[in-house]
Backbone as numpy.savetxt, mean C-alpha at the origin, in Angstrom:
# Nx Ny Nz CAx CAy CAz Cx Cy Cz
13.51 20.50 10.02 12.67 21.71 10.02 13.54 22.96 10.02
14.56 22.99 10.86 15.46 24.14 10.92 16.17 24.32 9.59
16.63 23.19 9.02 17.33 23.27 7.74 16.42 23.87 6.67
15.14 23.47 6.69 14.21 24.00 5.69 13.99 25.49 5.88
13.88 25.93 7.12 13.65 27.34 7.38 14.82 28.18 6.90
16.04 27.69 7.13 17.23 28.45 6.76 17.52 28.41 5.26
16.99 27.40 4.59 17.32 27.23 3.18 16.09 27.24 2.29
15.06 27.95 2.71 13.80 27.93 1.98 13.97 28.35 0.53
14.76 29.40 0.30 14.94 29.88 -1.06 15.66 28.85 -1.92
16.64 28.16 -1.34 17.35 27.14 -2.10 16.43 25.98 -2.41
15.60 25.62 -1.45 14.65 24.53 -1.67 13.71 24.89 -2.81
13.21 26.09 -2.80 12.27 26.51 -3.84 12.94 26.53 -5.20
14.23 26.78 -5.24 14.95 26.85 -6.50 15.21 25.47 -7.09
15.51 24.50 -6.22 15.96 23.20 -6.71 14.94 22.08 -6.56
13.94 22.23 -5.69 12.97 21.16 -5.47 11.62 21.57 -6.03
11.04 20.77 -6.92 9.72 21.10 -7.46 8.70 21.25 -6.34
7.71 22.08 -6.58 6.68 22.31 -5.56 5.99 21.02 -5.16
5.85 20.08 -6.10 5.13 18.85 -5.80 5.85 17.99 -4.77
7.14 18.24 -4.55 7.89 17.42 -3.61 7.87 18.00 -2.20
7.42 19.23 -2.05 7.41 19.85 -0.74 6.24 19.34 0.09
6.41 19.37 1.40 5.37 18.85 2.27 4.98 19.86 3.32
3.83 19.61 3.95 3.41 20.37 5.11 3.30 21.86 4.89
3.71 22.62 5.94 3.53 24.07 5.94 4.34 24.75 4.84
5.54 24.21 4.54 6.37 24.83 3.52 5.70 24.77 2.16
5.08 23.64 1.87 4.38 23.51 0.59 3.25 24.52 0.50
2.51 24.69 1.60 1.41 25.65 1.60 1.92 27.08 1.41
3.07 27.38 1.98 3.64 28.73 1.82 3.99 28.98 0.37
4.56 27.97 -0.29 4.92 28.12 -1.70 3.68 28.35 -2.53
2.61 27.61 -2.23 1.39 27.75 -3.00 0.74 29.11 -2.81
0.87 29.67 -1.59 0.23 30.95 -1.30 1.10 32.14 -1.72
2.37 31.87 -1.96 3.31 32.95 -2.28 2.84 33.69 -3.53
2.70 35.00 -3.42 2.21 35.78 -4.55 3.18 35.76 -5.73
4.44 35.39 -5.47 5.42 35.32 -6.54 5.50 33.92 -7.16
4.76 32.97 -6.59 4.78 31.60 -7.11 4.19 31.56 -8.51
4.76 30.72 -9.35 4.32 30.65 -10.74 3.03 29.85 -10.86
2.30 30.08 -11.93 1.07 29.33 -12.19 1.39 27.86 -12.42
2.57 27.60 -13.01 2.96 26.22 -13.25 3.13 25.47 -11.94
3.73 26.13 -10.94 3.88 25.51 -9.63 2.53 25.10 -9.06
1.57 26.01 -9.21 0.24 25.74 -8.66 -0.42 24.57 -9.39
-0.28 24.54 -10.71 -0.88 23.46 -11.49 -0.25 22.12 -11.14
1.08 22.12 -10.98 1.77 20.88 -10.66 1.36 20.36 -9.29
1.14 21.30 -8.35 0.74 20.89 -7.01 -0.64 20.27 -7.02
-1.53 20.82 -7.84 -2.89 20.28 -7.94 -2.86 18.87 -8.49
-1.96 18.62 -9.45 -1.90 17.33 -10.12 -0.86 16.39 -9.49
-0.33 16.77 -8.34 0.71 15.95 -7.72 0.14 14.67 -7.15
1.02 13.75 -6.88 0.62 12.46 -6.31 1.59 12.11 -5.20
1.06 11.85 -4.03 1.90 11.43 -2.91 1.61 9.97 -2.60
2.64 9.13 -2.70 2.51 7.71 -2.45 3.30 7.32 -1.21
2.69 6.51 -0.37 3.37 5.95 0.79 3.37 4.44 0.66
4.52 3.81 0.84 4.60 2.36 0.87 5.18 1.96 2.21
4.60 0.93 2.83 4.93 0.63 4.22 4.69 -0.86 4.51
5.74 -1.56 4.88 5.60 -2.94 5.35 5.31 -2.88 6.83
4.07 -3.18 7.22 3.65 -2.97 8.61 3.82 -4.20 9.49
4.35 -5.28 8.94 4.64 -6.51 9.69 3.35 -7.19 10.16
3.11 -8.37 9.62 1.88 -9.10 9.88 1.59 -9.33 11.35
0.32 -9.50 11.65 -0.15 -9.61 13.03 0.59 -10.71 13.79
0.72 -11.89 13.21 1.40 -13.00 13.87 2.91 -12.94 13.67
3.34 -12.42 12.53 4.77 -12.31 12.24 5.48 -11.44 13.27
4.79 -10.41 13.73 5.41 -9.49 14.69 5.69 -10.15 16.03
5.02 -11.27 16.30 5.18 -11.95 17.59 6.23 -13.04 17.56
6.90 -13.20 16.43 7.93 -14.23 16.32 9.15 -13.88 17.18
9.89 -14.92 17.53 11.04 -14.77 18.41 12.09 -13.82 17.84
12.21 -13.79 16.52 13.21 -12.94 15.88 13.00 -11.45 16.17
11.79 -11.09 16.64 11.50 -9.69 16.96 11.46 -9.43 18.46
12.03 -10.35 19.25 11.99 -10.21 20.70 12.80 -9.02 21.22
13.60 -8.41 20.37 14.34 -7.22 20.79 13.39 -6.07 21.13
12.16 -6.18 20.64 11.14 -5.16 20.90 10.13 -5.72 21.90
9.73 -4.95 22.91 8.75 -5.44 23.90 7.49 -5.98 23.23
7.01 -7.10 23.72 5.84 -7.74 23.13 4.63 -6.81 23.14
4.50 -6.00 24.17 3.34 -5.10 24.26 3.27 -4.14 23.08
4.42 -3.85 22.47 4.46 -2.94 21.33 4.29 -3.67 20.01
4.34 -5.01 20.06 4.22 -5.79 18.84 2.83 -6.39 18.65
2.04 -6.40 19.69 0.66 -6.90 19.57 -0.11 -5.96 18.66
-0.76 -6.51 17.64 -1.39 -5.68 16.62 -2.56 -4.85 17.15
-3.53 -5.50 17.78 -4.72 -4.79 18.23 -4.37 -3.80 19.34
-4.80 -2.57 19.17 -4.53 -1.55 20.18 -3.44 -0.59 19.75
-2.38 -0.53 20.52 -1.35 0.48 20.33 -0.72 0.44 18.95
-0.30 -0.74 18.49 0.43 -0.80 17.21 -0.47 -0.46 16.03
-1.67 -1.02 16.01 -2.61 -0.74 14.94 -2.96 0.75 14.89
-3.34 1.29 16.02 -3.73 2.71 16.08 -2.55 3.62 15.74
-1.36 3.25 16.18 -0.19 4.06 15.90 0.15 4.10 14.43
0.05 2.94 13.75 0.35 2.88 12.33 -0.68 3.67 11.52
-1.95 3.52 11.85 -3.00 4.26 11.14 -2.81 5.76 11.34
-2.48 6.17 12.56 -2.25 7.58 12.85 -1.08 8.11 12.03
-0.04 7.31 11.92 1.13 7.72 11.13 0.75 7.86 9.65
0.00 6.91 9.14 -0.42 6.96 7.74 -1.28 8.19 7.47
-2.18 8.49 8.37 -3.04 9.67 8.22 -2.20 10.94 8.18
-1.12 10.96 8.96 -0.26 12.14 9.01 0.45 12.43 7.70
0.66 11.40 6.89 1.35 11.61 5.61 0.43 12.27 4.58
-0.86 12.14 4.76 -1.80 12.73 3.79 -1.60 12.20 2.39
-1.35 10.90 2.27 -1.03 10.31 0.97 -2.26 10.13 0.10
-2.03 10.15 -1.21 -3.10 9.88 -2.17 -3.25 8.38 -2.38
-2.13 7.67 -2.39 -2.13 6.23 -2.54 -1.24 5.63 -1.45
-1.78 4.68 -0.71 -1.02 4.01 0.36 -0.89 2.54 0.00
0.34 2.07 -0.16 0.60 0.66 -0.49 1.18 -0.01 0.75
0.45 -0.96 1.31 0.88 -1.64 2.52 1.21 -3.10 2.21
2.24 -3.61 2.91 2.62 -5.00 2.78 2.48 -5.71 4.13
2.36 -7.04 4.07 2.17 -7.90 5.24 0.87 -7.57 5.98
-0.17 -7.40 5.20 -1.51 -7.15 5.76 -2.36 -8.39 5.54
-2.79 -9.02 6.59 -3.64 -10.20 6.45 -5.06 -9.77 6.08
-5.85 -10.66 5.47 -7.24 -10.32 5.18 -7.99 -9.87 6.44
-7.66 -10.50 7.57 -8.33 -10.15 8.82 -7.96 -8.73 9.26
-6.66 -8.40 9.21 -6.22 -7.05 9.58 -6.88 -6.00 8.67
-6.94 -6.32 7.39 -7.50 -5.39 6.41 -8.98 -5.14 6.67
-9.75 -6.22 6.75 -11.20 -6.10 6.84 -11.67 -5.64 8.22
-11.06 -6.18 9.25 -11.51 -5.90 10.62 -11.04 -4.55 11.14
-9.81 -4.15 10.77 -9.20 -2.98 11.39 -8.94 -1.81 10.43
-8.23 -2.08 9.34 -7.77 -0.98 8.49 -8.88 -0.30 7.72
-9.78 -1.08 7.13 -10.86 -0.47 6.34 -11.71 0.48 7.19
-12.16 0.09 8.39 -12.96 1.02 9.20 -12.17 2.25 9.66
-10.86 2.10 9.84 -10.06 3.19 10.39 -9.52 4.14 9.33
-9.34 3.66 8.11 -8.79 4.51 7.04 -9.92 5.28 6.37
-10.44 6.25 7.10 -11.54 7.06 6.59 -11.08 7.93 5.42
-11.94 8.02 4.38 -11.60 8.84 3.22 -10.79 8.08 2.17
-10.60 6.78 2.39 -9.84 5.96 1.44 -10.66 4.75 1.01
-10.46 4.33 -0.22 -11.04 3.07 -0.68 -9.95 2.01 -0.57
-10.27 0.90 0.08 -9.30 -0.15 0.29 -9.43 -1.30 -0.68
-8.28 -1.82 -1.12 -8.23 -2.96 -2.04 -7.22 -3.95 -1.48
-7.59 -5.22 -1.47 -6.69 -6.26 -0.96 -6.47 -7.32 -2.03
-5.29 -7.94 -2.00 -4.94 -8.96 -2.98 -6.04 -10.02 -3.11
-6.68 -10.36 -2.01 -7.68 -11.43 -2.01 -9.02 -11.02 -2.61
-9.23 -9.73 -2.85 -10.54 -9.26 -3.30 -10.76 -9.50 -4.79
-11.86 -10.16 -5.17 -12.18 -10.32 -6.59 -12.93 -9.11 -7.14
-13.56 -8.35 -6.23 -14.34 -7.17 -6.61 -14.10 -6.08 -5.58
-14.65 -4.90 -5.86 -14.53 -3.80 -4.90 -15.39 -4.11 -3.67
-15.01 -3.49 -2.56 -15.67 -3.79 -1.29 -17.17 -3.57 -1.34
-17.59 -2.48 -1.97 -19.03 -2.18 -2.03 -19.79 -3.30 -2.73
-19.21 -3.83 -3.81 -19.86 -4.93 -4.54 -19.88 -6.20 -3.70
-18.78 -6.46 -3.00 -18.72 -7.66 -2.16 -19.72 -7.58 -1.01
-19.84 -6.40 -0.40 -20.78 -6.23 0.70 -22.21 -6.40 0.22
-22.49 -5.91 -0.99 -23.84 -6.04 -1.55 -24.20 -7.51 -1.77
-23.18 -8.33 -2.05 -23.40 -9.77 -2.27 -23.35 -10.56 -0.96
-22.99 -9.88 0.13 -22.89 -10.56 1.40 -21.62 -11.37 1.57
-20.59 -11.06 0.76 -19.32 -11.79 0.85 -18.29 -10.96 1.61
-17.26 -11.62 2.10 -16.23 -10.95 2.89 -14.86 -11.17 2.27
-13.92 -10.33 2.67 -12.55 -10.45 2.17 -11.92 -11.74 2.70
-12.18 -12.05 3.97 -11.62 -13.27 4.53 -12.18 -14.51 3.84
-13.45 -14.46 3.48 -14.04 -15.57 2.75 -13.44 -15.71 1.36
-13.22 -14.58 0.70 -12.61 -14.59 -0.63 -11.18 -15.13 -0.56
-10.49 -14.80 0.53 -9.12 -15.27 0.70 -9.05 -16.79 0.78
-9.97 -17.37 1.51 -10.01 -18.83 1.65 -10.19 -19.49 0.29
-10.99 -18.87 -0.58 -11.28 -19.47 -1.89 -10.07 -19.49 -2.81
-9.06 -18.67 -2.53 -7.86 -18.67 -3.38 -6.67 -19.28 -2.63
-6.95 -19.97 -1.55 -5.89 -20.67 -0.85 -5.20 -19.88 0.23
-5.78 -18.78 0.65 -5.22 -17.97 1.73 -6.08 -18.14 2.98
-5.47 -17.92 4.13 -6.23 -17.92 5.38 -6.41 -16.48 5.83
-7.19 -16.29 6.87 -7.41 -14.93 7.37 -6.16 -14.32 7.96
-5.15 -15.17 8.25 -3.91 -14.68 8.84 -2.75 -14.70 7.86
-3.04 -14.87 6.59 -2.00 -14.94 5.57 -1.60 -13.53 5.13
-0.30 -13.23 5.20 0.12 -11.87 4.85 0.09 -11.65 3.34
-0.28 -10.44 2.96 -0.34 -10.06 1.56 -0.30 -8.53 1.48
-0.69 -7.99 0.34 -0.67 -6.54 0.16 -2.08 -5.96 0.09
-2.16 -4.69 0.43 -3.39 -3.94 0.21 -3.03 -2.52 -0.18
-3.93 -1.88 -0.91 -3.71 -0.51 -1.37 -4.92 0.33 -0.99
-4.65 1.52 -0.48 -5.72 2.47 -0.14 -5.57 3.71 -1.03
-6.70 4.16 -1.59 -6.71 5.30 -2.50 -7.58 6.41 -1.93
-7.05 7.62 -1.87 -7.79 8.77 -1.35 -8.94 9.12 -2.29
-10.17 8.97 -1.82 -11.33 9.16 -2.69 -11.65 10.62 -2.98
-11.06 11.55 -2.23 -11.31 12.96 -2.47 -10.58 13.45 -3.72
-9.46 12.78 -4.04 -8.63 13.24 -5.16 -8.55 12.24 -6.30
-8.75 10.99 -6.00 -8.57 9.96 -7.03 -9.73 8.97 -7.06
-10.04 8.49 -8.26 -11.02 7.43 -8.45 -10.30 6.14 -8.80
-10.78 5.04 -8.25 -10.26 3.73 -8.65 -11.03 3.28 -9.88
-10.33 3.09 -10.99 -11.01 2.68 -12.22 -10.98 1.16 -12.41
-9.92 0.52 -11.94 -9.82 -0.93 -12.07 -8.71 -1.42 -11.16
-8.77 -2.70 -10.82 -7.68 -3.31 -10.06 -7.65 -4.80 -10.34
-6.48 -5.41 -10.15 -6.33 -6.83 -10.42 -5.14 -7.36 -9.64
-5.24 -8.60 -9.19 -4.13 -9.26 -8.51 -3.54 -10.30 -9.45
-2.24 -10.18 -9.70 -1.54 -11.12 -10.57 -0.68 -12.01 -9.69
-1.05 -13.28 -9.59 -0.32 -14.22 -8.74 0.85 -14.84 -9.51
2.01 -14.85 -8.88 3.20 -15.36 -9.53 3.06 -16.84 -9.89
2.38 -17.59 -9.05 2.24 -19.03 -9.29 1.47 -19.31 -10.57
0.65 -18.33 -11.01 -0.12 -18.50 -12.24 0.58 -17.90 -13.45
1.78 -17.39 -13.25 2.48 -16.68 -14.33 3.87 -17.26 -14.55
3.97 -18.58 -14.45 5.27 -19.24 -14.59 5.24 -20.16 -15.81
5.76 -19.71 -16.94 5.73 -20.54 -18.15 6.50 -21.83 -17.97
5.92 -22.92 -18.45 6.54 -24.23 -18.31 7.90 -24.31 -18.99
8.10 -23.50 -20.02 9.38 -23.51 -20.73 10.53 -23.04 -19.84
10.23 -22.20 -18.89 11.26 -21.69 -17.98 11.24 -22.38 -16.64
10.06 -22.84 -16.23 9.91 -23.46 -14.92 9.24 -24.82 -15.07
10.02 -25.88 -15.31 9.45 -27.23 -15.47 8.62 -27.62 -14.26
7.72 -28.57 -14.47 6.76 -28.95 -13.44 7.38 -29.31 -12.10
8.50 -30.02 -12.12 9.12 -30.47 -10.87 10.31 -29.62 -10.44
10.45 -28.44 -11.03 11.57 -27.58 -10.66 11.37 -27.05 -9.23
12.47 -26.82 -8.50 12.37 -26.32 -7.12 11.58 -25.02 -7.02
11.76 -24.13 -7.99 11.07 -22.83 -7.94 9.56 -23.03 -8.08
9.14 -23.81 -9.09 7.70 -24.03 -9.29 7.09 -24.76 -8.09
7.81 -25.73 -7.56 7.31 -26.47 -6.41 7.07 -25.55 -5.22
8.01 -24.67 -4.99 7.87 -23.74 -3.86 6.80 -22.70 -4.13
6.80 -22.11 -5.33 5.87 -21.03 -5.63 4.42 -21.51 -5.69
4.23 -22.77 -6.02 2.85 -23.28 -6.13 2.13 -23.24 -4.79
2.89 -23.22 -3.71 2.26 -23.16 -2.39 2.22 -21.77 -1.80
2.66 -20.78 -2.56 2.67 -19.40 -2.08 1.57 -18.58 -2.75
1.19 -17.51 -2.11 0.18 -16.62 -2.69 0.77 -15.24 -2.97
2.06 -15.21 -3.29 2.71 -13.95 -3.63 2.10 -13.40 -4.91
1.85 -12.11 -4.92 1.17 -11.51 -6.07 1.52 -10.03 -6.18
1.16 -9.45 -7.31 1.23 -8.00 -7.51 -0.20 -7.48 -7.52
-0.46 -6.50 -6.69 -1.78 -5.86 -6.68 -1.67 -4.61 -7.56
-2.31 -4.66 -8.71 -2.23 -3.59 -9.70 -3.51 -2.75 -9.65
-3.34 -1.44 -9.48 -4.50 -0.55 -9.35 -4.39 0.60 -10.34
-5.44 0.82 -11.10 -5.52 1.95 -12.04 -6.35 3.05 -11.38
-5.74 4.22 -11.18 -6.44 5.34 -10.56 -6.47 6.52 -11.51
-7.47 7.36 -11.34 -7.62 8.57 -12.17 -7.73 9.79 -11.28
-6.91 10.80 -11.57 -6.95 12.05 -10.81 -8.21 12.82 -11.19
-9.04 13.12 -10.22 -10.34 13.73 -10.50 -10.22 15.10 -11.16
-9.26 15.90 -10.73 -9.17 17.28 -11.24 -8.62 17.35 -12.65
-7.70 16.46 -13.00 -7.04 16.55 -14.31 -7.38 15.40 -15.25
-7.91 14.31 -14.71 -8.20 13.15 -15.53 -7.00 12.27 -15.80
-5.86 12.63 -15.27 -4.65 11.84 -15.49 -4.77 10.48 -14.81
-4.22 9.46 -15.46 -4.28 8.11 -14.93 -2.91 7.62 -14.50
-2.93 6.73 -13.52 -1.70 6.16 -13.00 -1.95 4.70 -12.62
-0.98 3.86 -12.91 -1.04 2.47 -12.47 -0.09 2.30 -11.31
-0.61 1.87 -10.17 0.20 1.61 -8.99 0.31 0.11 -8.79
1.55 -0.40 -8.71 1.78 -1.83 -8.52 2.36 -2.05 -7.12
1.65 -2.79 -6.31 2.04 -3.05 -4.93 2.48 -4.50 -4.82
3.74 -4.72 -4.43 4.28 -6.08 -4.41 5.08 -6.33 -3.14
5.04 -7.56 -2.67 5.84 -7.99 -1.52 6.49 -9.31 -1.91
7.78 -9.29 -2.19 8.46 -10.46 -2.72 8.85 -11.44 -1.62
8.63 -12.70 -1.90 9.01 -13.76 -0.97 10.52 -13.77 -0.77
10.96 -13.93 0.48 12.38 -14.09 0.75 12.56 -15.00 1.95
13.49 -15.94 1.80 13.82 -16.84 2.89 15.24 -17.34 2.62
16.14 -17.23 3.59 17.52 -17.67 3.37 17.62 -19.15 3.01
16.58 -19.93 3.34 16.59 -21.35 2.99 16.27 -21.57 1.52
15.70 -20.54 0.87 15.34 -20.64 -0.55 15.92 -19.44 -1.30
17.27 -19.36 -1.39 17.90 -18.20 -2.02 17.62 -18.08 -3.51
17.15 -19.17 -4.16 16.88 -19.15 -5.59 15.53 -18.54 -5.91
14.76 -18.19 -4.87 13.43 -17.61 -5.11 13.43 -16.16 -4.63
13.18 -15.25 -5.53 13.11 -13.83 -5.16 12.24 -13.10 -6.18
């Protein structure tokens, strides 16, 4: 903050208005000497936050014992703290990793006010699923996931952006036999995983500009170094 105050003119000279945050960005926008281009770019800007929030059960593993267990339990302090942090960023698109269907449906969707939520397990948008009486956790089971299986979810700010389409591309369904023979170690391992890319097409309401956001969480395990 001090650095920004002392170097405001340098920041304005070298950093586009769309990259500025908080009060400084507002000052640039209100500045009577600010260019019209700066204002237009700020209107059409996009702020993305990506955050691996550590799955509900994963956080309780022994490998994370360096942190007090009370701070790793999802319900309560950790959940509320993460949502509060996300709200503070004021992001247009939030890409989260290690979110179980249960965490998404039970906690994040009700708490992320002003955002439309999409999860890897969802075949349709939440409103359509609710109208049919189906749930995200139920949809997860149908594709081989449990309610505690970590995956990705994306939240889109509905005040500035519309979700036009979304799709989950599972790696296990995208492995050509010519490269990955049926009994190859990679195919054998990937067939039991639900790793995927959550692809979301959004449209900026004010300008009509479109953007594709791809949210991915790649499998990694030192026991399987050939899979990444």
